[in-house]
C-alpha positions in Angstrom: 12.0 8.8 24.9 14.8 7.1 26.9 14.6 6.3 30.6 17.2 9.1 31.2 14.8 11.8 30.0 11.9 10.2 31.8 13.7 10.5 35.1 14.9 14.0 34.2 11.2 15.1 33.8 10.6 14.1 37.4 13.8 15.7 38.8 14.1 19.2 40.4 16.4 20.3 37.6 13.7 19.8 34.9 13.8 22.4 32.1 11.5 22.0 29.0 14.1 23.6 26.7 16.9 21.2 27.9 14.5 18.3 27.5 13.6 19.2 23.9 17.3 19.6 22.9 18.2 16.3 24.6 15.4 14.4 22.8 16.3 15.9 19.5 19.9 14.9 20.0 18.9 11.4 20.9 16.7 11.1 17.8 19.5 12.4 15.6 22.0 9.9 17.0 19.6 7.0 16.5 18.4 8.0 13.0 20.5 9.3 10.1 17.3 10.4 8.4 16.5 12.6 11.5 20.1 13.8 11.6 19.8 15.0 7.9 16.6 16.8 8.6 18.0 18.6 11.6 21.2 19.6 9.7 19.3 20.7 6.6 19.3 24.4 7.4 23.1 24.4 7.7 23.7 23.0 4.2 20.6 24.3 2.4 19.6 27.5 4.2 16.4 29.0 2.9 15.3 25.7 1.2 12.4 23.7 2.6 13.3 20.1 3.6 11.0 17.6 1.9 11.0 14.2 3.5 10.5 11.1 1.3 10.6 7.3 1.9 13.7 6.9 -0.4 15.7 9.0 2.0 14.8 6.8 4.9 15.6 3.7 2.9 19.1 5.0 1.9 19.7 6.0 5.5 18.9 2.5 6.7 21.4 1.0 4.3 24.0 3.4 5.5 23.2 2.6 9.1 23.8 -1.1 8.2 27.2 0.0 6.7 28.1 1.8 10.0 27.2 -1.3 12.0 29.3 -3.5 9.8 26.3 -5.5 8.4 27.0 -4.3 4.9 30.5 -3.9 3.7 30.0 -3.4 -0.1 27.1 -1.2 -1.3 26.1 0.2 -4.7 23.3 2.8 -4.7 21.9 3.8 -8.1 19.5 6.8 -8.1 18.6 9.6 -10.4 20.2 13.1 -10.1 18.8 15.7 -7.8 17.4 13.2 -5.2 19.8 14.1 -2.4 22.2 11.2 -3.0 25.4 13.3 -2.2 23.8 15.0 0.8 22.7 11.7 2.3 25.8 9.6 1.6 28.8 11.8 1.2 28.0 14.9 3.3 25.8 13.8 6.2 26.6 10.1 6.7 30.3 10.7 7.8 29.2 13.5 10.2 26.6 11.3 11.7 29.0 8.4 12.1 31.4 10.6 14.0 28.7 11.3 16.7 29.1 7.6 17.7 32.5 6.5 16.2 34.7 9.7 15.9 37.7 7.6 15.1 36.4 6.5 11.7 38.4 7.6 8.6 36.5 8.5 5.4 37.9 8.8 1.9 35.5 10.5 -0.6 36.1 10.3 -4.3 34.2 12.0 -7.2 35.1 12.5 -10.9 36.5 16.0 -10.2 38.5 17.4 -7.3 36.2 20.4 -7.0 33.1 18.3 -6.6 34.6 16.0 -3.9 36.1 19.0 -2.2 32.7 20.7 -2.2 31.2 17.7 -0.4 34.0 17.7 2.1 33.5 21.4 2.9 29.8 20.8 3.5 30.6 18.1 6.0 33.0 20.4 7.8 30.4 23.1 7.8 28.0 20.8 9.7 30.7 19.8 12.2 31.7 23.4 12.9 28.1 24.6 13.2 26.7 25.7 16.5 24.0 22.9 16.3 26.6 20.1 15.9 29.0 21.7 18.4 26.3 22.1 21.0 25.2 18.5 20.7 28.5 16.6 20.0 31.3 19.1 20.6 32.3 17.1 23.6 33.0 14.1 21.3 34.1 15.7 18.0 36.8 18.4 18.0 38.7 19.3 14.8 42.4 19.5 14.9 43.8 22.9 14.1 46.9 21.5 12.4 44.9 19.4 9.9 41.9 21.4 8.8 41.8 21.9 5.1 39.1 21.8 2.5 40.2 18.4 1.2 41.3 17.0 4.5 40.5 17.5 8.1 40.9 15.4 11.2 39.5 15.3 14.8 41.2 14.7 18.1 40.3 10.9 17.9 42.3 10.7 14.6 39.1 10.4 12.6 39.6 11.8 9.1 37.6 13.0 6.1 39.7 13.2 3.0 38.5 14.1 -0.5 40.1 13.5 -3.9 39.2 12.8 -7.5 39.3 9.7 -9.7 43.0 9.4 -10.6 44.0 11.8 -7.8 46.7 11.4 -5.2 46.1 8.9 -2.4 49.7 8.3 -1.3 49.9 7.3 2.3 46.1 7.7 2.9 43.9 4.9 4.1 40.2 4.8 5.1 37.7 2.7 7.1 34.9 3.7 4.7 35.5 4.7 1.1 32.7 6.7 -0.6 32.7 6.8 -4.4 30.2 9.5 -5.4 29.6 10.1 -9.1 32.9 8.7 -10.4 32.1 9.5 -14.0 31.5 12.8 -15.6 28.2 12.5 -17.5 29.6 14.5 -20.4 32.3 11.8 -20.8 30.0 8.8 -20.4 30.6 7.5 -23.9 34.3 7.7 -23.7 35.7 4.2 -23.4 39.0 5.6 -22.3 37.4 7.6 -19.4 35.3 4.7 -18.3 38.3 2.4 -18.3 40.4 4.9 -16.4 37.7 5.1 -13.7 37.5 1.3 -13.4 41.3 0.9 -13.4 41.7 3.6 -10.6 39.0 1.8 -8.6 40.4 -1.6 -9.1 44.1 -1.0 -8.8 44.3 2.0 -6.4 41.1 2.7 -4.4 40.3 -0.8 -3.3 43.7 -1.1 -1.7 43.2 1.9 0.5 41.0 0.2 3.1 42.7 0.2 6.5 41.0 -3.2 7.2 40.2 -5.0 3.9 38.1 -7.5 5.8 35.9 -5.1 7.8 36.2 -1.9 5.9 33.4 -0.7 3.7 33.1 0.7 0.2 30.0 2.6 -1.0 29.4 3.5 -4.6 26.6 6.0 -5.2 25.9 7.2 -8.8 23.4 7.6 -11.6 23.9 5.0 -14.4 25.6 6.5 -17.5 26.6 3.4 -19.5 26.3 -0.3 -19.4 30.0 -0.6 -18.5 30.3 2.2 -16.0 31.7 1.5 -12.6 28.4 0.1 -11.4 28.3 -2.2 -14.4 31.8 -3.4 -13.7 31.3 -4.3 -10.0 28.0 -6.0 -10.7 29.3 -7.9 -13.7 32.3 -9.1 -11.8 30.2 -10.3 -8.9 32.3 -8.5 -6.3 29.8 -9.0 -3.5 28.0 -5.6 -3.6 24.6 -5.1 -2.2 22.6 -3.3 -4.9 20.0 -0.6 -4.1 18.5 0.5 -7.4 15.9 3.3 -7.3 14.5 4.2 -10.8 12.6 7.5 -11.1 9.6 5.4 -12.4 9.0 1.9 -11.2 9.0 -0.4 -14.2 7.3 -3.2 -12.5 5.7 -4.0 -9.1 8.6 -4.1 -6.5 8.6 -5.0 -2.8 11.3 -3.0 -1.0 12.5 -4.2 2.4 14.3 -1.8 4.7 17.5 -3.5 6.0 17.4 -2.3 9.6 13.7 -1.9 10.5 12.4 -4.7 8.3 9.6 -2.4 7.1 8.3 -3.2 3.6 7.2 -0.8 0.9 5.5 -1.7 -2.3 6.2 0.3 -5.5 3.5 -0.4 -8.1 4.4 -0.1 -11.8 4.6 3.5 -12.7 5.1 4.8 -9.2 7.3 8.0 -9.1 10.3 7.9 -6.8 9.8 11.4 -5.4 6.7 13.1 -7.0 7.3 16.3 -5.0 10.5 16.8 -7.0 9.6 15.1 -10.3 6.0 14.4 -11.2 4.8 12.5 -14.2 4.7 15.6 -16.4 8.2 16.7 -15.6 9.6 13.2 -16.1 7.8 13.1 -19.5 9.4 16.4 -20.4 12.8 15.1 -19.4 12.4 11.9 -21.4 11.5 14.0 -24.5 14.4 16.4 -24.1 17.0 13.8 -23.0 15.9 11.1 -25.4 14.7 7.7 -24.2 18.2 6.0 -24.2 19.7 8.7 -22.0 16.6 8.8 -19.8 16.7 5.0 -19.4 20.2 5.3 -17.9 20.3 8.5 -15.8 16.7 8.4 -14.6 15.7 4.7 -14.7 19.2 3.3 -13.9 18.9 0.9 -16.8 21.5 2.0 -19.4 21.2 0.6 -22.9 24.6 -0.3 -24.5 25.5 2.3 -27.1 25.9 -0.4 -29.8 23.6 -3.0 -28.3 24.0 -6.5 -26.9 22.6 -9.0 -29.3 20.9 -6.5 -31.6 23.3 -3.8 -32.8 22.2 -0.2 -33.1 23.3 0.1 -36.8 20.9 -2.7 -37.7 17.9 -0.9 -36.2 18.2 2.3 -38.3 16.3 1.2 -41.4 13.0 3.0 -41.8 10.3 3.4 -44.4 8.1 6.4 -45.0 5.5 4.8 -47.3 4.0 1.4 -46.5 5.4 -1.0 -49.1 3.7 -3.9 -50.9 4.0 -7.2 -49.1 3.5 -10.7 -50.2 2.5 -11.9 -46.7 1.2 -10.0 -43.7 0.8 -11.6 -40.3 0.1 -10.8 -36.6 2.6 -12.1 -34.0 1.6 -12.4 -30.4 3.4 -13.0 -27.1 0.7 -13.5 -24.4 1.0 -13.0 -20.6 1.5 -15.9 -18.2 -1.6 -17.7 -17.0 -0.9 -17.1 -13.4 -0.2 -13.4 -13.7 -3.1 -12.0 -15.6 -3.4 -8.2 -15.3 0.3 -7.8 -14.2 2.3 -9.0 -17.2 2.6 -7.3 -20.6 1.3 -8.6 -23.9 3.0 -7.8 -27.2 1.3 -8.0 -30.6 2.7 -7.0 -33.9 1.6 -6.6 -37.5 4.4 -7.5 -39.8 4.9 -8.2 -43.5 7.4 -9.6 -45.9 8.3 -8.4 -49.4 11.0 -10.5 -51.0 14.0 -10.6 -48.6 12.7 -7.8 -46.4 10.5 -7.7 -43.3 8.4 -4.6 -42.5 7.0 -3.9 -39.0 3.8 -1.9 -39.3 2.1 -1.9 -35.9 2.7 -2.8 -32.2 0.5 -3.2 -29.2 2.4 -3.6 -25.9 0.3 -3.2 -22.8 -0.6 -4.9 -19.5 -3.6 -7.1 -20.2 -5.8 -9.5 -18.5 -7.0 -12.6 -20.4 -10.2 -10.9 -21.5 -8.2 -7.8 -22.6 -5.8 -10.1 -24.6 -8.7 -11.7 -26.5 -10.1 -8.2 -27.3 -6.7 -7.0 -28.5 -6.5 -9.8 -31.1 -10.1 -9.0 -32.2 -9.2 -5.3 -32.5 -6.0 -6.0 -34.4 -7.8 -8.3 -36.8 -10.4 -5.6 -37.5 -7.7 -3.0 -38.1 -5.5 -5.2 -40.3 -7.9 -7.6 -42.2 -5.1 -8.7 -44.6 -2.9 -10.0 -41.8 -4.1 -13.5 -42.5 -2.0 -15.6 -40.1 -2.2 -14.8 -36.4 0.9 -16.4 -35.0 0.5 -17.0 -31.2 3.2 -18.4 -29.0 1.9 -21.7 -27.7 2.7 -20.8 -24.1 1.2 -18.8 -21.2 -2.3 -17.6 -22.2 -1.7 -18.3 -25.9 -3.6 -21.6 -26.1 -6.5 -20.3 -24.2 -6.8 -17.2 -26.3 -6.7 -19.3 -29.5 -9.4 -21.7 -28.0 -11.7 -18.7 -27.3 -11.2 -17.1 -30.7 -11.0 -20.3 -32.8 -14.6 -20.0 -34.1 -14.6 -16.3 -35.0 -11.0 -15.4 -36.1 -9.4 -17.3 -38.9 -5.7 -18.1 -39.3 -4.8 -18.7 -35.7 -1.4 -20.5 -35.8 0.3 -21.8 -32.6 4.1 -21.2 -32.6 6.2 -23.6 -30.6 9.6 -21.8 -29.9 12.7 -23.9 -29.9 15.8 -23.0 -27.9 16.2 -20.2 -25.5 15.0 -16.6 -26.0 18.6 -15.6 -26.6 19.3 -18.4 -29.1 16.2 -17.4 -31.1 17.2 -13.8 -31.1 20.7 -14.5 -32.3 19.2 -16.6 -35.1 17.5 -13.6 -36.7 20.3 -11.1 -36.2 21.6 -11.6 -39.8 18.4 -10.1 -41.1 19.1 -6.9 -39.1 22.8 -6.8 -40.0 21.9 -7.1 -43.7 19.4 -4.3 -43.4 16.4 -6.5 -44.2 14.2 -5.4 -41.2 12.4 -2.0 -41.6 10.5 0.1 -39.0 8.2 3.1 -39.5 9.8 6.5 -39.1 10.0 7.1 -35.3 8.6 10.6 -35.9 5.3 9.1 -37.0 5.3 6.0 -34.9 6.3 6.9 -31.3 6.5 3.2 -30.2 9.5 2.6 -32.4 12.0 4.4 -30.1 10.9 2.3 -27.1 11.1 -0.9 -29.2 14.6 0.0 -30.3 15.6 0.5 -26.6 14.2 -2.9 -25.7 16.2 -4.5 -28.6 19.4 -2.8 -27.6 19.0 -3.9 -23.9 18.0 -7.5 -24.7 18.5 -9.9 -23.0 19.1 -7.6 -20.0 15.9 -5.5 -20.3 12.9 -5.7 -18.0 10.4 -6.2 -20.7 11.4 -8.9 -23.2 7.9 -9.6 -24.6 8.4 -7.0 -27.4 11.6 -8.8 -28.5 10.1 -12.3 -28.3 7.1 -11.4 -30.4 9.2 -9.6 -33.0 11.6 -12.5 -33.3 8.7 -15.0 -33.5 7.2 -13.0 -36.4 10.5 -12.8 -38.3 11.1 -16.6 -37.9 7.6 -17.3 -39.2 7.8 -15.0 -42.2 11.3 -16.1 -43.2 10.3 -19.8 -43.0 7.8 -19.3 -45.8 8.9 -19.3 -49.5 9.3 -15.8 -51.0 6.8 -14.9 -53.7 8.6 -13.7 -56.8 5.6 -12.6 -58.8 3.4 -9.6 -58.4 2.5 -8.6 -54.9 -0.7 -10.3 -53.7 -1.8 -7.7 -51.2 -1.0 -4.3 -49.9 -0.4 -3.1 -46.4 -3.7 -1.2 -46.4 -5.5 -4.4 -47.1 -6.9 -3.6 -50.6 -6.1 -5.4 -53.8 -2.9 -4.6 -55.5 -2.9 -2.6 -58.7 -1.8 -5.7 -60.6 -5.0 -7.6 -59.6 -7.2 -4.6 -60.1 -5.9 -4.4 -63.7 -7.0 -8.0 -64.2 
């Protein structure tokens, strides 16, 4: 409570109702999050407002934009998490309570969508709640009061248009780009390039003050080279606030104004009151993991892949083939991060020029759990004679512990960078020499393919490293041209049984 209201309580004019209204106004002016909560019944009548920490976080970033501390901001967040209400609808109205002269340009992929956002902003400003609190500051001009453009008596403006729409003669202090790409057109290279060209050649030039003006991009990720991908790849100086629906690793989030810190553990849901684990699992199943990765996790996989191309990952087998050599391939966690890093372990085999991937373990493991995982894999696949372990992280310690009970432990010393090693095995994928189980019978195949398509930009690279390691080891051995010596199941081949 401010000193003004403290003195008012002790005055002869004290009225509890006036006091409450004054305190609520003061809180709304100080906090965009509070402003949104108070304005909620205007824009979502009959719907219960559900607060969540991510709203407060976004509001602090927007507060920093208003104060000139952040001039370029990208916010990536899943759909249906109030991004437009926070950024495009309420933020300009809140800014006008303190700086009514500010001019806003709002851009979306369609004129109807951006116009809808602008109308909601006007609904707030014309509401009795806003008028009672800030009507002395913000008065709309009668001669410029349309759905796509309205101004106040301080020459503040809110103007809405679409990507590619008219902007002749218009300039803004803050440009908000909200969903610049239609999700249905995300795979159209022409549409994506048109969006980037409009942003690059037209929209950026509409800041009234290029040095002090601000640009905010808020969107769900739809493609590796969508507008977010472009501005980040070009290093254009944008602050990047990325909020996946499920935390993919432990993340410490620092609020830019208050300095408050929040820890998201791996697997934490962004807003469980809107999407819980079950509903997200249903979305992933219905959308497909690649679409889910982009729109919900803000981590789009390139349609054709980076190093590994999609066409090379579509070779499957339905019946386990005979193999001349079967191995395990392991990428262990780092020694100083036991229990937090992931371990990847494969069973793979070679038959002539082809490599077959049979099994995969990919979990967070402590050192003790890593040792047990090798034991379990050895029991499950007794014919996987070589156990190839990367000679880094926990690898040497695991081999030392298991050396007297598990045969065939082979240290693998990688040469070159992860990317160089991955590139070296791409010819086998391009030639169709690498086979996976049918994804309908082995659920892990889809996630593995996603990791391969994303590499080297993905969060988890252990699955790719261990796979590449296994391929390099298998292809370095001479190919057996005679009858197959062993089967995938581990029994003797029919050739040797006949002998």
